PDB file of N, CA, C, O and CB in Angstrom:
ATOM      1  N   MET A   1     -11.585  15.327  -4.143  1.00  0.00           N
ATOM      2  CA  MET A   1     -10.195  15.646  -3.885  1.00  0.00           C
ATOM      3  C   MET A   1     -10.119  16.396  -2.556  1.00  0.00           C
ATOM      4  O   MET A   1     -10.876  17.332  -2.300  1.00  0.00           O
ATOM      5  CB  MET A   1      -9.581  16.487  -5.049  1.00  0.00           C
ATOM      6  N   GLU A   2      -9.195  15.957  -1.734  1.00  0.00           N
ATOM      7  CA  GLU A   2      -9.002  16.567  -0.424  1.00  0.00           C
ATOM      8  C   GLU A   2      -7.777  17.474  -0.453  1.00  0.00           C
ATOM      9  O   GLU A   2      -6.806  17.203  -1.160  1.00  0.00           O
ATOM     10  CB  GLU A   2      -8.851  15.485   0.668  1.00  0.00           C
ATOM     11  N   ILE A   3      -7.834  18.539   0.313  1.00  0.00           N
ATOM     12  CA  ILE A   3      -6.688  19.444   0.446  1.00  0.00           C
ATOM     13  C   ILE A   3      -6.241  19.392   1.902  1.00  0.00           C
ATOM     14  O   ILE A   3      -7.051  19.547   2.816  1.00  0.00           O
ATOM     15  CB  ILE A   3      -7.049  20.924   0.004  1.00  0.00           C
ATOM     16  N   VAL A   4      -4.948  19.173   2.109  1.00  0.00           N
ATOM     17  CA  VAL A   4      -4.390  19.139   3.466  1.00  0.00           C
ATOM     18  C   VAL A   4      -3.251  20.141   3.550  1.00  0.00           C
ATOM     19  O   VAL A   4      -2.707  20.578   2.535  1.00  0.00           O
ATOM     20  CB  VAL A   4      -3.895  17.703   3.844  1.00  0.00           C
ATOM     21  N   ARG A   5      -2.907  20.491   4.765  1.00  0.00           N
ATOM     22  CA  ARG A   5      -1.836  21.462   4.991  1.00  0.00           C
ATOM     23  C   ARG A   5      -0.607  20.738   5.540  1.00  0.00           C
ATOM     24  O   ARG A   5      -0.734  19.812   6.341  1.00  0.00           O
ATOM     25  CB  ARG A   5      -2.297  22.585   5.968  1.00  0.00           C
ATOM     26  N   VAL A   6       0.563  21.157   5.113  1.00  0.00           N
ATOM     27  CA  VAL A   6       1.821  20.619   5.625  1.00  0.00           C
ATOM     28  C   VAL A   6       2.184  21.423   6.866  1.00  0.00           C
ATOM     29  O   VAL A   6       2.246  22.652   6.822  1.00  0.00           O
ATOM     30  CB  VAL A   6       2.968  20.680   4.542  1.00  0.00           C
ATOM     31  N   SER A   7       2.426  20.714   7.989  1.00  0.00           N
ATOM     32  CA  SER A   7       2.753  21.402   9.238  1.00  0.00           C
ATOM     33  C   SER A   7       4.197  21.902   9.206  1.00  0.00           C
ATOM     34  O   SER A   7       4.950  21.606   8.278  1.00  0.00           O
ATOM     35  CB  SER A   7       2.535  20.466  10.449  1.00  0.00           C
ATOM     36  N   HIS A   8       4.570  22.670  10.244  1.00  0.00           N
ATOM     37  CA  HIS A   8       5.942  23.171  10.322  1.00  0.00           C
ATOM     38  C   HIS A   8       6.939  22.034  10.501  1.00  0.00           C
ATOM     39  O   HIS A   8       8.137  22.234  10.305  1.00  0.00           O
ATOM     40  CB  HIS A   8       6.078  24.168  11.470  1.00  0.00           C
ATOM     41  N   LYS A   9       6.457  20.820  10.876  1.00  0.00           N
ATOM     42  CA  LYS A   9       7.307  19.633  10.984  1.00  0.00           C
ATOM     43  C   LYS A   9       7.207  18.784   9.708  1.00  0.00           C
ATOM     44  O   LYS A   9       7.655  17.637   9.692  1.00  0.00           O
ATOM     45  CB  LYS A   9       6.907  18.791  12.225  1.00  0.00           C
ATOM     46  N   TYR A  10       6.637  19.330   8.666  1.00  0.00           N
ATOM     47  CA  TYR A  10       6.454  18.653   7.376  1.00  0.00           C
ATOM     48  C   TYR A  10       5.557  17.426   7.482  1.00  0.00           C
ATOM     49  O   TYR A  10       5.753  16.444   6.767  1.00  0.00           O
ATOM     50  CB  TYR A  10       7.800  18.247   6.808  1.00  0.00           C
ATOM     51  N   GLN A  11       4.572  17.485   8.376  1.00  0.00           N
ATOM     52  CA  GLN A  11       3.624  16.388   8.538  1.00  0.00           C
ATOM     53  C   GLN A  11       2.309  16.746   7.874  1.00  0.00           C
ATOM     54  O   GLN A  11       1.937  17.916   7.789  1.00  0.00           O
ATOM     55  CB  GLN A  11       3.405  16.063  10.026  1.00  0.00           C
ATOM     56  N   VAL A  12       1.606  15.715   7.399  1.00  0.00           N
ATOM     57  CA  VAL A  12       0.263  15.904   6.854  1.00  0.00           C
ATOM     58  C   VAL A  12      -0.660  14.897   7.516  1.00  0.00           C
ATOM     59  O   VAL A  12      -0.219  13.828   7.939  1.00  0.00           O
ATOM     60  CB  VAL A  12       0.247  15.744   5.297  1.00  0.00           C
ATOM     61  N   VAL A  13      -1.941  15.234   7.607  1.00  0.00           N
ATOM     62  CA  VAL A  13      -2.944  14.337   8.152  1.00  0.00           C
ATOM     63  C   VAL A  13      -3.750  13.790   6.988  1.00  0.00           C
ATOM     64  O   VAL A  13      -4.281  14.545   6.174  1.00  0.00           O
ATOM     65  CB  VAL A  13      -3.860  15.061   9.192  1.00  0.00           C
ATOM     66  N   ILE A  14      -3.837  12.453   6.916  1.00  0.00           N
ATOM     67  CA  ILE A  14      -4.648  11.828   5.872  1.00  0.00           C
ATOM     68  C   ILE A  14      -6.102  11.910   6.326  1.00  0.00           C
ATOM     69  O   ILE A  14      -6.428  11.432   7.412  1.00  0.00           O
ATOM     70  CB  ILE A  14      -4.208  10.328   5.602  1.00  0.00           C
ATOM     71  N   PRO A  15      -6.983  12.504   5.523  1.00  0.00           N
ATOM     72  CA  PRO A  15      -8.380  12.667   5.931  1.00  0.00           C
ATOM     73  C   PRO A  15      -9.051  11.323   6.255  1.00  0.00           C
ATOM     74  O   PRO A  15      -8.741  10.295   5.652  1.00  0.00           O
ATOM     75  CB  PRO A  15      -9.162  13.383   4.831  1.00  0.00           C
ATOM     76  N   LEU A  16      -9.971  11.361   7.215  1.00  0.00           N
ATOM     77  CA  LEU A  16     -10.654  10.171   7.709  1.00  0.00           C
ATOM     78  C   LEU A  16     -11.292   9.355   6.584  1.00  0.00           C
ATOM     79  O   LEU A  16     -11.170   8.130   6.565  1.00  0.00           O
ATOM     80  CB  LEU A  16     -11.713  10.569   8.714  1.00  0.00           C
ATOM     81  N   GLU A  17     -11.958  10.008   5.666  1.00  0.00           N
ATOM     82  CA  GLU A  17     -12.641   9.306   4.576  1.00  0.00           C
ATOM     83  C   GLU A  17     -11.649   8.484   3.743  1.00  0.00           C
ATOM     84  O   GLU A  17     -11.949   7.359   3.343  1.00  0.00           O
ATOM     85  CB  GLU A  17     -13.385  10.313   3.676  1.00  0.00           C
ATOM     86  N   ILE A  18     -10.481   9.048   3.488  1.00  0.00           N
ATOM     87  CA  ILE A  18      -9.459   8.345   2.705  1.00  0.00           C
ATOM     88  C   ILE A  18      -8.854   7.213   3.535  1.00  0.00           C
ATOM     89  O   ILE A  18      -8.627   6.123   3.010  1.00  0.00           O
ATOM     90  CB  ILE A  18      -8.348   9.328   2.239  1.00  0.00           C
ATOM     91  N   ARG A  19      -8.591   7.452   4.820  1.00  0.00           N
ATOM     92  CA  ARG A  19      -8.049   6.399   5.688  1.00  0.00           C
ATOM     93  C   ARG A  19      -8.987   5.201   5.736  1.00  0.00           C
ATOM     94  O   ARG A  19      -8.546   4.055   5.643  1.00  0.00           O
ATOM     95  CB  ARG A  19      -7.811   6.939   7.111  1.00  0.00           C
ATOM     96  N   ARG A  20     -10.266   5.465   5.878  1.00  0.00           N
ATOM     97  CA  ARG A  20     -11.243   4.371   5.920  1.00  0.00           C
ATOM     98  C   ARG A  20     -11.315   3.630   4.593  1.00  0.00           C
ATOM     99  O   ARG A  20     -11.333   2.399   4.570  1.00  0.00           O
ATOM    100  CB  ARG A  20     -12.624   4.908   6.285  1.00  0.00           C
ATOM    101  N   ALA A  21     -11.356   4.363   3.500  1.00  0.00           N
ATOM    102  CA  ALA A  21     -11.464   3.739   2.177  1.00  0.00           C
ATOM    103  C   ALA A  21     -10.242   2.875   1.866  1.00  0.00           C
ATOM    104  O   ALA A  21     -10.363   1.836   1.217  1.00  0.00           O
ATOM    105  CB  ALA A  21     -11.633   4.813   1.096  1.00  0.00           C
ATOM    106  N   MET A  22      -9.076   3.300   2.325  1.00  0.00           N
ATOM    107  CA  MET A  22      -7.836   2.579   2.030  1.00  0.00           C
ATOM    108  C   MET A  22      -7.459   1.593   3.131  1.00  0.00           C
ATOM    109  O   MET A  22      -6.506   0.829   2.976  1.00  0.00           O
ATOM    110  CB  MET A  22      -6.704   3.564   1.821  1.00  0.00           C
ATOM    111  N   GLY A  23      -8.187   1.602   4.229  1.00  0.00           N
ATOM    112  CA  GLY A  23      -7.902   0.685   5.335  1.00  0.00           C
ATOM    113  C   GLY A  23      -6.607   1.005   6.059  1.00  0.00           C
ATOM    114  O   GLY A  23      -5.943   0.105   6.574  1.00  0.00           O
ATOM    115  N   ILE A  24      -6.243   2.272   6.101  1.00  0.00           N
ATOM    116  CA  ILE A  24      -5.001   2.688   6.761  1.00  0.00           C
ATOM    117  C   ILE A  24      -5.239   2.775   8.265  1.00  0.00           C
ATOM    118  O   ILE A  24      -6.211   3.380   8.718  1.00  0.00           O
ATOM    119  CB  ILE A  24      -4.497   4.057   6.202  1.00  0.00           C
ATOM    120  N   THR A  25      -4.334   2.158   9.034  1.00  0.00           N
ATOM    121  CA  THR A  25      -4.468   2.133  10.487  1.00  0.00           C
ATOM    122  C   THR A  25      -3.279   2.843  11.136  1.00  0.00           C
ATOM    123  O   THR A  25      -2.240   3.011  10.496  1.00  0.00           O
ATOM    124  CB  THR A  25      -4.576   0.677  10.999  1.00  0.00           C
ATOM    125  N   PRO A  26      -3.417   3.266  12.404  1.00  0.00           N
ATOM    126  CA  PRO A  26      -2.301   3.927  13.087  1.00  0.00           C
ATOM    127  C   PRO A  26      -1.077   3.021  13.140  1.00  0.00           C
ATOM    128  O   PRO A  26      -1.190   1.833  13.440  1.00  0.00           O
ATOM    129  CB  PRO A  26      -2.710   4.339  14.508  1.00  0.00           C
ATOM    130  N   GLY A  27       0.079   3.580  12.850  1.00  0.00           N
ATOM    131  CA  GLY A  27       1.325   2.830  12.881  1.00  0.00           C
ATOM    132  C   GLY A  27       1.642   2.095  11.586  1.00  0.00           C
ATOM    133  O   GLY A  27       2.749   1.582  11.421  1.00  0.00           O
ATOM    134  N   GLN A  28       0.688   2.037  10.672  1.00  0.00           N
ATOM    135  CA  GLN A  28       0.925   1.349   9.399  1.00  0.00           C
ATOM    136  C   GLN A  28       1.918   2.142   8.559  1.00  0.00           C
ATOM    137  O   GLN A  28       1.919   3.373   8.582  1.00  0.00           O
ATOM    138  CB  GLN A  28      -0.403   1.150   8.622  1.00  0.00           C
ATOM    139  N   GLN A  29       2.751   1.440   7.827  1.00  0.00           N
ATOM    140  CA  GLN A  29       3.723   2.108   6.967  1.00  0.00           C
ATOM    141  C   GLN A  29       3.097   2.402   5.607  1.00  0.00           C
ATOM    142  O   GLN A  29       2.278   1.635   5.101  1.00  0.00           O
ATOM    143  CB  GLN A  29       4.994   1.245   6.805  1.00  0.00           C
ATOM    144  N   VAL A  30       3.501   3.524   5.033  1.00  0.00           N
ATOM    145  CA  VAL A  30       3.106   3.872   3.670  1.00  0.00           C
ATOM    146  C   VAL A  30       4.366   4.188   2.880  1.00  0.00           C
ATOM    147  O   VAL A  30       5.346   4.694   3.426  1.00  0.00           O
ATOM    148  CB  VAL A  30       2.110   5.081   3.651  1.00  0.00           C
ATOM    149  N   GLN A  31       4.329   3.891   1.614  1.00  0.00           N
ATOM    150  CA  GLN A  31       5.452   4.181   0.735  1.00  0.00           C
ATOM    151  C   GLN A  31       5.154   5.485   0.004  1.00  0.00           C
ATOM    152  O   GLN A  31       4.049   5.678  -0.502  1.00  0.00           O
ATOM    153  CB  GLN A  31       5.707   3.010  -0.273  1.00  0.00           C
ATOM    154  N   LEU A  32       6.140   6.380  -0.052  1.00  0.00           N
ATOM    155  CA  LEU A  32       6.011   7.627  -0.805  1.00  0.00           C
ATOM    156  C   LEU A  32       6.704   7.471  -2.144  1.00  0.00           C
ATOM    157  O   LEU A  32       7.842   7.007  -2.218  1.00  0.00           O
ATOM    158  CB  LEU A  32       6.604   8.826  -0.016  1.00  0.00           C
ATOM    159  N   ARG A  33       6.016   7.858  -3.188  1.00  0.00           N
ATOM    160  CA  ARG A  33       6.595   7.802  -4.527  1.00  0.00           C
ATOM    161  C   ARG A  33       6.524   9.182  -5.152  1.00  0.00           C
ATOM    162  O   ARG A  33       5.471   9.818  -5.169  1.00  0.00           O
ATOM    163  CB  ARG A  33       5.865   6.759  -5.413  1.00  0.00           C
ATOM    164  N   GLN A  34       7.651   9.635  -5.661  1.00  0.00           N
ATOM    165  CA  GLN A  34       7.682  10.914  -6.379  1.00  0.00           C
ATOM    166  C   GLN A  34       7.442  10.614  -7.848  1.00  0.00           C
ATOM    167  O   GLN A  34       8.190   9.858  -8.467  1.00  0.00           O
ATOM    168  CB  GLN A  34       9.051  11.677  -6.165  1.00  0.00           C
ATOM    169  N   CYS A  35       6.403  11.206  -8.397  1.00  0.00           N
ATOM    170  CA  CYS A  35       6.028  10.984  -9.799  1.00  0.00           C
ATOM    171  C   CYS A  35       5.968  12.335 -10.503  1.00  0.00           C
ATOM    172  O   CYS A  35       4.918  12.976 -10.545  1.00  0.00           O
ATOM    173  CB  CYS A  35       4.652  10.233  -9.912  1.00  0.00           C
ATOM    174  N   GLU A  36       7.094  12.758 -11.052  1.00  0.00           N
ATOM    175  CA  GLU A  36       7.243  14.030 -11.750  1.00  0.00           C
ATOM    176  C   GLU A  36       6.649  15.194 -10.969  1.00  0.00           C
ATOM    177  O   GLU A  36       7.370  15.851 -10.218  1.00  0.00           O
ATOM    178  CB  GLU A  36       6.594  13.948 -13.110  1.00  0.00           C
ATOM    179  N   THR A  37       5.354  15.470 -11.123  1.00  0.00           N
ATOM    180  CA  THR A  37       4.772  16.670 -10.506  1.00  0.00           C
ATOM    181  C   THR A  37       3.882  16.381  -9.304  1.00  0.00           C
ATOM    182  O   THR A  37       3.239  17.294  -8.787  1.00  0.00           O
ATOM    183  CB  THR A  37       3.978  17.421 -11.526  1.00  0.00           C
ATOM    184  N   HIS A  38       3.831  15.124  -8.844  1.00  0.00           N
ATOM    185  CA  HIS A  38       2.984  14.813  -7.691  1.00  0.00           C
ATOM    186  C   HIS A  38       3.627  13.723  -6.840  1.00  0.00           C
ATOM    187  O   HIS A  38       4.609  13.098  -7.240  1.00  0.00           O
ATOM    188  CB  HIS A  38       1.577  14.374  -8.150  1.00  0.00           C
ATOM    189  N   ILE A  39       3.053  13.510  -5.662  1.00  0.00           N
ATOM    190  CA  ILE A  39       3.528  12.507  -4.711  1.00  0.00           C
ATOM    191  C   ILE A  39       2.402  11.506  -4.493  1.00  0.00           C
ATOM    192  O   ILE A  39       1.244  11.892  -4.334  1.00  0.00           O
ATOM    193  CB  ILE A  39       3.979  13.162  -3.353  1.00  0.00           C
ATOM    194  N   GLU A  40       2.743  10.218  -4.488  1.00  0.00           N
ATOM    195  CA  GLU A  40       1.765   9.165  -4.207  1.00  0.00           C
ATOM    196  C   GLU A  40       2.097   8.530  -2.856  1.00  0.00           C
ATOM    197  O   GLU A  40       3.265   8.289  -2.551  1.00  0.00           O
ATOM    198  CB  GLU A  40       1.755   8.087  -5.343  1.00  0.00           C
ATOM    199  N   LEU A  41       1.080   8.263  -2.058  1.00  0.00           N
ATOM    200  CA  LEU A  41       1.218   7.505  -0.817  1.00  0.00           C
ATOM    201  C   LEU A  41       0.589   6.146  -1.060  1.00  0.00           C
ATOM    202  O   LEU A  41      -0.590   6.058  -1.402  1.00  0.00           O
ATOM    203  CB  LEU A  41       0.546   8.246   0.406  1.00  0.00           C
ATOM    204  N   VAL A  42       1.369   5.084  -0.884  1.00  0.00           N
ATOM    205  CA  VAL A  42       0.877   3.735  -1.120  1.00  0.00           C
ATOM    206  C   VAL A  42       0.936   2.966   0.193  1.00  0.00           C
ATOM    207  O   VAL A  42       2.024   2.737   0.721  1.00  0.00           O
ATOM    208  CB  VAL A  42       1.702   3.016  -2.233  1.00  0.00           C
ATOM    209  N   PRO A  43      -0.228   2.559   0.736  1.00  0.00           N
ATOM    210  CA  PRO A  43      -0.216   1.797   1.985  1.00  0.00           C
ATOM    211  C   PRO A  43       0.489   0.455   1.793  1.00  0.00           C
ATOM    212  O   PRO A  43       0.221  -0.260   0.828  1.00  0.00           O
ATOM    213  CB  PRO A  43      -1.652   1.576   2.494  1.00  0.00           C
ATOM    214  N   LEU A  44       1.391   0.119   2.716  1.00  0.00           N
ATOM    215  CA  LEU A  44       2.071  -1.167   2.670  1.00  0.00           C
ATOM    216  C   LEU A  44       1.316  -2.154   3.541  1.00  0.00           C
ATOM    217  O   LEU A  44       0.872  -1.814   4.638  1.00  0.00           O
ATOM    218  CB  LEU A  44       3.545  -1.039   3.129  1.00  0.00           C
ATOM    219  N   GLN A  45       1.175  -3.367   3.055  1.00  0.00           N
ATOM    220  CA  GLN A  45       0.490  -4.421   3.796  1.00  0.00           C
ATOM    221  C   GLN A  45       1.527  -5.402   4.324  1.00  0.00           C
ATOM    222  O   GLN A  45       2.509  -5.685   3.639  1.00  0.00           O
ATOM    223  CB  GLN A  45      -0.558  -5.147   2.904  1.00  0.00           C
ATOM    224  N   PRO A  46       1.326  -5.928   5.534  1.00  0.00           N
ATOM    225  CA  PRO A  46       2.262  -6.920   6.047  1.00  0.00           C
ATOM    226  C   PRO A  46       2.228  -8.177   5.168  1.00  0.00           C
ATOM    227  O   PRO A  46       1.192  -8.511   4.593  1.00  0.00           O
ATOM    228  CB  PRO A  46       1.927  -7.273   7.518  1.00  0.00           C
ATOM    229  N   VAL A  47       3.356  -8.861   5.072  1.00  0.00           N
ATOM    230  CA  VAL A  47       3.442 -10.068   4.255  1.00  0.00           C
ATOM    231  C   VAL A  47       2.414 -11.101   4.700  1.00  0.00           C
ATOM    232  O   VAL A  47       1.904 -11.863   3.879  1.00  0.00           O
ATOM    233  CB  VAL A  47       4.852 -10.663   4.324  1.00  0.00           C
ATOM    234  N   SER A  48       2.108 -11.131   5.982  1.00  0.00           N
ATOM    235  CA  SER A  48       1.142 -12.115   6.499  1.00  0.00           C
ATOM    236  C   SER A  48      -0.241 -11.942   5.873  1.00  0.00           C
ATOM    237  O   SER A  48      -1.016 -12.897   5.835  1.00  0.00           O
ATOM    238  CB  SER A  48       1.034 -11.999   8.023  1.00  0.00           C
ATOM    239  N   ASP A  49      -0.564 -10.752   5.384  1.00  0.00           N
ATOM    240  CA  ASP A  49      -1.861 -10.534   4.725  1.00  0.00           C
ATOM    241  C   ASP A  49      -1.973 -11.312   3.417  1.00  0.00           C
ATOM    242  O   ASP A  49      -3.079 -11.572   2.944  1.00  0.00           O
ATOM    243  CB  ASP A  49      -2.071  -9.044   4.457  1.00  0.00           C
ATOM    244  N   TYR A  50      -0.852 -11.679   2.839  1.00  0.00           N
ATOM    245  CA  TYR A  50      -0.860 -12.378   1.553  1.00  0.00           C
ATOM    246  C   TYR A  50      -0.833 -13.896   1.710  1.00  0.00           C
ATOM    247  O   TYR A  50      -0.866 -14.620   0.715  1.00  0.00           O
ATOM    248  CB  TYR A  50       0.322 -11.934   0.719  1.00  0.00           C
ATOM    249  N   ARG A  51      -0.774 -14.380   2.937  1.00  0.00           N
ATOM    250  CA  ARG A  51      -0.727 -15.814   3.174  1.00  0.00           C
ATOM    251  C   ARG A  51      -1.981 -16.485   2.629  1.00  0.00           C
ATOM    252  O   ARG A  51      -3.103 -16.101   2.958  1.00  0.00           O
ATOM    253  CB  ARG A  51      -0.569 -16.108   4.669  1.00  0.00           C
ATOM    254  N   GLY A  52      -1.763 -17.504   1.783  1.00  0.00           N
ATOM    255  CA  GLY A  52      -2.874 -18.277   1.254  1.00  0.00           C
ATOM    256  C   GLY A  52      -3.527 -17.704   0.020  1.00  0.00           C
ATOM    257  O   GLY A  52      -4.507 -18.276  -0.457  1.00  0.00           O
ATOM    258  N   PHE A  53      -3.031 -16.589  -0.533  1.00  0.00           N
ATOM    259  CA  PHE A  53      -3.714 -15.991  -1.671  1.00  0.00           C
ATOM    260  C   PHE A  53      -3.558 -16.819  -2.952  1.00  0.00           C
ATOM    261  O   PHE A  53      -4.278 -16.594  -3.924  1.00  0.00           O
ATOM    262  CB  PHE A  53      -3.192 -14.591  -1.901  1.00  0.00           C
ATOM    263  N   LEU A  54      -2.625 -17.773  -2.957  1.00  0.00           N
ATOM    264  CA  LEU A  54      -2.451 -18.652  -4.119  1.00  0.00           C
ATOM    265  C   LEU A  54      -3.052 -20.039  -3.873  1.00  0.00           C
ATOM    266  O   LEU A  54      -2.772 -20.980  -4.614  1.00  0.00           O
ATOM    267  CB  LEU A  54      -0.962 -18.784  -4.462  1.00  0.00           C
ATOM    268  N   ARG A  55      -3.860 -20.157  -2.852  1.00  0.00           N
ATOM    269  CA  ARG A  55      -4.477 -21.435  -2.515  1.00  0.00           C
ATOM    270  C   ARG A  55      -5.244 -21.962  -3.725  1.00  0.00           C
ATOM    271  O   ARG A  55      -6.027 -21.242  -4.344  1.00  0.00           O
ATOM    272  CB  ARG A  55      -5.417 -21.290  -1.289  1.00  0.00           C
ATOM    273  N   GLY A  56      -5.003 -23.231  -4.049  1.00  0.00           N
ATOM    274  CA  GLY A  56      -5.708 -23.853  -5.157  1.00  0.00           C
ATOM    275  C   GLY A  56      -4.983 -23.751  -6.488  1.00  0.00           C
ATOM    276  O   GLY A  56      -5.459 -24.296  -7.484  1.00  0.00           O
ATOM    277  N   ILE A  57      -3.829 -23.059  -6.534  1.00  0.00           N
ATOM    278  CA  ILE A  57      -3.105 -22.922  -7.793  1.00  0.00           C
ATOM    279  C   ILE A  57      -2.472 -24.271  -8.151  1.00  0.00           C
ATOM    280  O   ILE A  57      -1.989 -24.985  -7.271  1.00  0.00           O
ATOM    281  CB  ILE A  57      -2.017 -21.802  -7.695  1.00  0.00           C
ATOM    282  N   GLU A  58      -2.474 -24.615  -9.425  1.00  0.00           N
ATOM    283  CA  GLU A  58      -1.900 -25.872  -9.884  1.00  0.00           C
ATOM    284  C   GLU A  58      -0.372 -25.807  -9.820  1.00  0.00           C
ATOM    285  O   GLU A  58       0.240 -24.893 -10.371  1.00  0.00           O
ATOM    286  CB  GLU A  58      -2.371 -26.190 -11.320  1.00  0.00           C
ATOM    287  N   THR A  59       0.232 -26.778  -9.148  1.00  0.00           N
ATOM    288  CA  THR A  59       1.686 -26.797  -9.005  1.00  0.00           C
ATOM    289  C   THR A  59       2.323 -27.979  -9.734  1.00  0.00           C
ATOM    290  O   THR A  59       3.539 -28.157  -9.667  1.00  0.00           O
ATOM    291  CB  THR A  59       2.062 -26.840  -7.534  1.00  0.00           C
ATOM    292  N   ASP A  60       1.529 -28.782 -10.423  1.00  0.00           N
ATOM    293  CA  ASP A  60       2.036 -29.946 -11.158  1.00  0.00           C
ATOM    294  C   ASP A  60       2.353 -29.572 -12.594  1.00  0.00           C
ATOM    295  O   ASP A  60       1.812 -30.169 -13.525  1.00  0.00           O
ATOM    296  CB  ASP A  60       1.018 -31.098 -11.124  1.00  0.00           C
ATOM    297  N   ILE A  61       3.218 -28.598 -12.780  1.00  0.00           N
ATOM    298  CA  ILE A  61       3.608 -28.157 -14.111  1.00  0.00           C
ATOM    299  C   ILE A  61       4.928 -28.837 -14.459  1.00  0.00           C
ATOM    300  O   ILE A  61       5.889 -28.725 -13.698  1.00  0.00           O
ATOM    301  CB  ILE A  61       3.732 -26.594 -14.186  1.00  0.00           C
ATOM    302  N   PRO A  62       4.998 -29.544 -15.596  1.00  0.00           N
ATOM    303  CA  PRO A  62       6.242 -30.249 -15.937  1.00  0.00           C
ATOM    304  C   PRO A  62       7.370 -29.271 -16.265  1.00  0.00           C
ATOM    305  O   PRO A  62       7.138 -28.213 -16.851  1.00  0.00           O
ATOM    306  CB  PRO A  62       6.011 -31.193 -17.124  1.00  0.00           C
ATOM    307  N   ASN A  63       8.600 -29.642 -15.878  1.00  0.00           N
ATOM    308  CA  ASN A  63       9.775 -28.834 -16.171  1.00  0.00           C
ATOM    309  C   ASN A  63      10.275 -29.116 -17.580  1.00  0.00           C
ATOM    310  O   ASN A  63       9.949 -30.152 -18.160  1.00  0.00           O
ATOM    311  CB  ASN A  63      10.883 -29.102 -15.148  1.00  0.00           C
ATOM    312  N   ASP A  64      11.057 -28.210 -18.126  1.00  0.00           N
ATOM    313  CA  ASP A  64      11.694 -28.436 -19.410  1.00  0.00           C
ATOM    314  C   ASP A  64      12.727 -29.560 -19.276  1.00  0.00           C
ATOM    315  O   ASP A  64      13.180 -29.856 -18.170  1.00  0.00           O
ATOM    316  CB  ASP A  64      12.355 -27.134 -19.932  1.00  0.00           C
ATOM    317  N   ASP A  65      13.094 -30.176 -20.381  1.00  0.00           N
ATOM    318  CA  ASP A  65      14.063 -31.259 -20.373  1.00  0.00           C
ATOM    319  C   ASP A  65      15.476 -30.786 -20.066  1.00  0.00           C
ATOM    320  O   ASP A  65      16.337 -31.602 -19.738  1.00  0.00           O
ATOM    321  CB  ASP A  65      14.044 -31.963 -21.692  1.00  0.00           C
ATOM    322  N   GLU A  66      15.724 -29.524 -20.164  1.00  0.00           N
ATOM    323  CA  GLU A  66      17.085 -28.998 -19.958  1.00  0.00           C
ATOM    324  C   GLU A  66      17.557 -29.221 -18.581  1.00  0.00           C
ATOM    325  O   GLU A  66      18.677 -28.840 -18.243  1.00  0.00           O
ATOM    326  CB  GLU A  66      17.155 -27.544 -20.265  1.00  0.00           C
TER     327      GLU A  66
END
């Protein structure tokens, strides 16, 4: 567990070890989530990173008669 300090501008620095483990890069957006007693930072990935992730999925599924 890492401890960081909030600056007078309400900024925090994400420690290097966590940035590397999560693949966070400069300028990348993160989502903040308030969860009762804590805050979560979730790195957002560009939509282009998901291109092709369904490659090979079967698309010949019959529709209902309705």
